[in-house]
C-alpha positions as CSV (number, residue, x, y, z in Angstrom):
1,M,6.2,-1.9,101.1
2,R,6.4,-3.8,104.4
3,A,4.8,-0.9,106.3
4,I,1.8,-0.8,103.9
5,L,1.2,-4.5,104.2
6,S,1.5,-4.3,108.0
7,S,-1.0,-1.4,108.1
8,M,-3.4,-3.3,105.8
9,G,-3.1,-6.4,108.0
10,A,-3.9,-4.4,111.1
11,F,-6.9,-2.8,109.3
12,F,-8.4,-6.1,108.3
13,A,-7.7,-7.6,111.8
14,A,-9.5,-4.7,113.4
15,G,-12.5,-5.3,111.1
16,L,-12.6,-9.0,111.9
17,R,-12.1,-8.7,115.6
18,P,-13.3,-5.3,116.8
19,R,-12.4,-4.5,120.4
20,T,-14.7,-1.8,121.5
21,P,-18.6,-1.9,121.6
22,L,-18.7,1.0,119.1
23,A,-16.4,-0.7,116.7
24,K,-18.5,-3.9,117.0
25,A,-21.6,-1.9,116.2
26,I,-20.0,-0.3,113.2
27,V,-18.9,-3.6,111.8
28,F,-22.4,-5.0,112.4
29,V,-24.0,-2.2,110.5
30,L,-21.5,-2.5,107.6
31,V,-22.2,-6.2,107.4
32,I,-26.0,-5.6,107.3
33,K,-25.5,-3.0,104.5
34,L,-23.3,-5.4,102.5
35,I,-25.9,-8.1,102.8
36,G,-28.6,-5.6,101.7
37,I,-26.7,-4.5,98.7
38,A,-25.9,-8.0,97.6
39,G,-29.6,-8.9,98.0
40,I,-30.7,-6.0,95.9
41,K,-28.2,-7.0,93.2
42,V,-29.5,-10.6,93.2
43,F,-33.2,-9.9,93.2
44,A,-33.5,-6.6,91.4
45,F,-30.9,-7.0,88.7
46,P,-30.6,-10.7,87.6
47,D,-28.0,-11.4,84.9
48,G,-30.5,-12.6,82.4
49,G,-32.8,-9.6,82.8
50,Q,-30.5,-6.9,81.5
51,P,-31.2,-5.8,78.0
52,R,-28.5,-6.0,75.3
53,V,-27.7,-2.6,73.9
54,D,-25.8,-2.0,70.7
55,A,-24.3,1.2,69.2
56,S,-27.4,2.0,67.0
57,A,-29.8,1.8,70.0
58,M,-27.6,4.2,72.0
59,A,-27.4,6.5,69.0
60,R,-31.2,6.6,68.8
61,V,-31.5,7.3,72.5
62,I,-29.0,10.2,72.4
63,G,-30.4,11.6,69.2
64,I,-27.5,11.0,66.9
65,K,-28.1,9.6,63.4
66,P,-26.5,6.2,63.2
67,E,-23.8,5.8,60.6
68,A,-24.7,4.0,57.4
69,K,-22.8,0.8,56.8
């Protein structure tokens, strides 16, 4: 278990402080992508804008007759 934690610590340390110019460029691009994905989530899919779907609506979409209650 100690070896796994040590490896994970080294992995995150390399991400926080990249040593080579290539590693720095890779980290920069990954950060830009993360910001872009978060921005898309915030602006394109707001929490209040998602429709509520129940079982009968899904049954209509797939083409199954909903069960009678």
